[in-house]
C-alpha positions as CSV (number, residue, x, y, z in Angstrom):
1,M,-9.5,2.1,8.6
2,N,-9.0,2.1,12.4
3,T,-10.8,5.3,13.4
4,K,-14.6,6.0,13.3
5,T,-14.3,8.7,10.7
6,T,-12.2,8.4,7.5
7,P,-9.6,11.2,7.3
8,E,-10.2,13.7,4.5
9,R,-6.5,13.5,3.5
10,C,-3.8,11.2,2.3
11,R,-4.0,7.8,4.1
12,I,-1.6,5.0,4.9
13,V,-1.2,2.0,2.9
14,L,0.9,-0.5,4.9
15,I,3.3,-2.8,3.2
16,A,3.7,-6.1,5.4
17,P,7.3,-7.2,6.1
18,P,8.8,-10.5,5.8
19,A,7.8,-12.9,8.7
20,A,9.3,-16.2,9.7
21,S,5.8,-17.5,10.8
22,A,2.1,-16.8,10.6
23,E,2.2,-16.0,14.4
24,E,4.9,-13.5,13.9
25,L,3.0,-11.8,11.0
26,V,-0.2,-11.5,12.8
27,R,1.4,-10.0,16.0
28,I,3.3,-7.4,14.0
29,L,0.3,-6.5,11.9
30,A,-2.0,-6.4,14.8
31,S,0.3,-4.0,16.7
32,A,0.5,-1.7,13.7
33,L,-3.1,-1.7,13.1
34,S,-3.9,-0.9,16.6
35,G,-2.0,2.4,16.2
36,G,-4.5,4.4,14.1
37,D,-6.0,4.8,10.6
38,V,-4.7,2.5,7.9
39,A,-6.6,2.2,4.7
40,S,-5.1,-1.2,3.5
41,V,-2.4,-3.7,3.7
42,L,-0.2,-5.1,0.8
43,L,0.9,-8.7,1.6
44,P,3.9,-9.4,-0.8
45,P,5.2,-13.2,-0.9
46,Y,8.8,-12.1,-0.8
47,D,10.7,-15.2,-1.1
48,V,8.5,-17.8,0.2
49,D,6.8,-20.5,-1.9
50,E,3.0,-20.4,-2.7
51,A,2.0,-22.7,0.1
52,Q,3.9,-20.9,2.7
53,F,2.5,-17.5,1.3
54,Q,-1.0,-18.8,1.3
55,M,-0.5,-20.0,5.0
56,L,0.7,-16.5,5.9
57,A,-2.0,-14.7,4.2
58,E,-4.8,-16.9,5.6
59,A,-3.8,-15.7,9.0
60,A,-3.0,-12.2,8.2
61,V,-6.2,-11.4,6.1
62,P,-8.7,-11.7,8.9
63,V,-6.5,-9.5,11.2
64,I,-6.4,-6.8,8.5
65,Q,-10.1,-6.9,7.6
66,N,-11.2,-7.0,11.5
67,A,-9.3,-3.7,11.7
68,G,-11.3,-2.3,8.9
69,A,-8.5,-2.2,6.3
70,A,-8.5,-3.8,2.9
71,A,-6.2,-7.0,2.4
72,I,-4.4,-6.9,-0.8
73,I,-2.4,-9.7,-2.0
74,V,0.6,-9.0,-4.2
75,G,1.2,-10.9,-7.4
76,N,-1.0,-14.1,-6.9
77,T,-4.5,-14.4,-8.1
78,Q,-5.0,-17.8,-6.8
79,V,-3.9,-17.0,-3.2
80,A,-6.0,-13.8,-3.3
81,G,-9.2,-15.8,-4.2
82,R,-8.5,-18.7,-1.6
83,V,-8.0,-16.4,1.5
84,K,-10.9,-14.0,0.5
85,A,-8.7,-11.1,0.1
86,D,-10.1,-7.6,-0.7
87,G,-7.7,-7.0,-3.5
88,L,-4.9,-7.9,-5.8
89,H,-1.7,-6.1,-6.6
90,I,-0.2,-6.9,-10.1
91,E,3.1,-5.6,-11.5
92,G,4.1,-6.2,-15.1
93,P,3.2,-4.9,-18.7
94,A,0.0,-2.8,-19.2
95,T,-1.6,-5.9,-20.8
96,A,-1.2,-7.9,-17.6
97,I,-2.8,-5.1,-15.8
98,A,-5.6,-4.8,-18.1
99,D,-6.3,-8.7,-18.0
100,A,-6.4,-8.5,-14.2
101,V,-8.7,-5.6,-14.2
102,S,-11.1,-7.4,-16.8
103,R,-11.0,-10.5,-14.7
104,F,-11.3,-9.4,-11.2
105,S,-12.7,-5.8,-11.0
106,P,-15.0,-4.8,-9.4
107,K,-15.2,-7.9,-7.2
108,L,-11.6,-7.1,-6.0
109,I,-9.5,-4.0,-5.8
110,V,-7.0,-4.2,-8.7
111,G,-3.9,-2.1,-8.4
112,T,-0.3,-1.9,-9.8
113,G,3.0,-0.3,-9.1
114,N,6.7,-0.2,-9.6
115,V,6.0,2.6,-12.3
116,K,9.3,4.3,-13.3
117,N,8.3,6.9,-15.8
118,R,5.4,9.0,-17.2
119,H,5.0,7.0,-20.4
120,T,4.6,3.7,-18.5
121,A,2.3,5.3,-15.9
122,L,-0.1,6.4,-18.7
123,E,-0.1,3.0,-20.3
124,M,-1.1,1.5,-16.8
125,G,-3.6,4.2,-16.4
126,E,-5.3,3.1,-19.7
127,A,-5.9,-0.3,-18.2
128,Q,-8.1,1.5,-15.4
129,P,-6.6,-0.1,-12.3
130,D,-7.9,1.2,-8.9
131,Y,-4.6,2.8,-8.0
132,V,-1.0,3.1,-9.2
133,L,1.9,2.9,-6.8
134,F,4.9,5.0,-7.3
135,G,7.6,3.0,-5.8
136,K,8.9,-0.6,-5.6
137,I,7.8,-2.9,-2.8
138,G,10.8,-3.4,-0.6
139,A,13.0,-0.5,-2.1
140,D,12.3,2.0,1.0
141,T,15.8,1.5,2.2
142,K,16.8,5.2,2.5
143,P,15.5,7.7,4.9
144,E,13.9,9.9,2.2
145,A,11.3,9.2,-0.5
146,H,13.0,8.5,-3.9
147,P,13.0,11.9,-5.9
148,R,11.5,9.9,-9.0
149,N,8.5,8.7,-6.9
150,I,8.0,12.3,-5.6
151,E,8.1,13.8,-9.1
152,L,5.8,11.1,-10.6
153,A,3.2,11.3,-7.9
154,D,3.1,15.2,-8.0
155,W,2.6,15.0,-11.7
156,W,0.0,12.2,-11.6
157,A,-2.0,13.6,-8.7
158,G,-2.4,16.9,-10.5
159,M,-3.8,15.6,-13.7
160,I,-5.1,12.0,-13.4
161,E,-8.2,10.8,-11.6
162,I,-7.1,7.2,-10.8
163,P,-5.6,7.5,-7.1
164,C,-2.0,7.0,-6.6
165,I,0.2,5.8,-3.7
166,I,3.6,7.3,-3.2
167,Q,6.3,5.2,-1.2
168,A,7.8,7.0,1.5
169,G,11.4,6.2,2.9
170,N,12.3,4.5,6.0
171,N,12.1,7.4,8.1
172,L,8.7,8.8,9.1
173,E,9.8,12.3,8.5
174,S,9.8,11.4,4.7
175,I,6.1,11.6,5.1
176,V,6.3,15.4,5.0
177,D,7.8,15.7,1.5
178,A,5.9,12.7,0.1
179,V,2.4,14.0,1.0
180,S,3.2,17.5,-0.5
181,T,2.5,15.8,-3.8
182,G,-1.1,15.4,-3.3
183,A,-1.1,11.7,-3.5
184,E,-4.2,10.0,-2.1
185,F,-2.3,7.3,-0.3
186,I,1.4,6.9,1.2
187,A,3.0,3.4,1.3
188,L,4.8,2.8,4.6
189,G,6.9,-0.4,5.1
190,A,10.2,-0.1,6.7
191,A,9.5,3.3,8.5
192,I,6.9,1.2,10.5
193,F,8.4,-2.1,11.1
194,E,12.2,-1.5,11.5
195,G,11.6,-0.1,15.0
196,N,10.3,-2.1,17.9
197,N,6.9,-0.6,18.1
198,P,4.8,-0.7,14.9
199,E,1.8,0.7,17.0
200,S,3.6,3.9,18.0
201,A,5.0,4.3,14.4
202,I,1.5,4.2,13.0
203,R,0.3,6.8,15.4
204,E,3.1,9.1,14.6
205,A,2.5,8.7,10.9
206,N,-1.0,9.6,11.3
207,R,0.0,12.7,13.4
208,L,2.3,13.7,10.6
209,L,-0.5,13.2,8.0
210,D,-2.8,15.3,10.2
211,Q,-0.4,18.1,10.4
212,H,1.1,18.1,6.8
213,A,-1.4,16.3,4.3
214,P,-3.5,18.5,2.2
215,R,-7.1,18.2,2.8
216,F,-9.1,16.7,0.0
217,E,-12.2,18.6,-1.5
218,E,-15.5,16.9,-1.4
């Protein structure tokens, strides 16, 4: 987090954008993280090879951690270990999630995502990940949150103890509908980084969360 007290409501999970260089990624992330509370940052490899991904992650992870957020590597267990990340995001069958949980938890946060229906969500839940993301990394291409993500997050948050993340759209106003689900976290990517001022976007996102997100009970 970036504030002295952790908000007792839905918090931001930032999805890092593609970057041409480590310097660009560090600059963009530092700007966003200076804007207010962020719980964690997911670092996807996108289309770069493992060596390039590791170079980017090595630069980004200290920036994220120094801001008080958790650095979570997407899809590469070896890179996660080498760069001393806080967590690992794995997508795939429930067996793969269960294997990752057994190998890396509780030393690392282990989460999953791209869950498209209730049956798959429950299978993932049986593996006991630390969170389930309803949404697909990079798929926030429309202004609003996907209706399926809203439906799944609303259902999950009302009955399952494992925290969930709901992916918002590429417009910050999509936060309002997304947090009505009661999800513990909201994933923001394009809504933060498509503009010219990530710091301001994070500040506005936290303002909207303060105004609209339900407060969690103790």
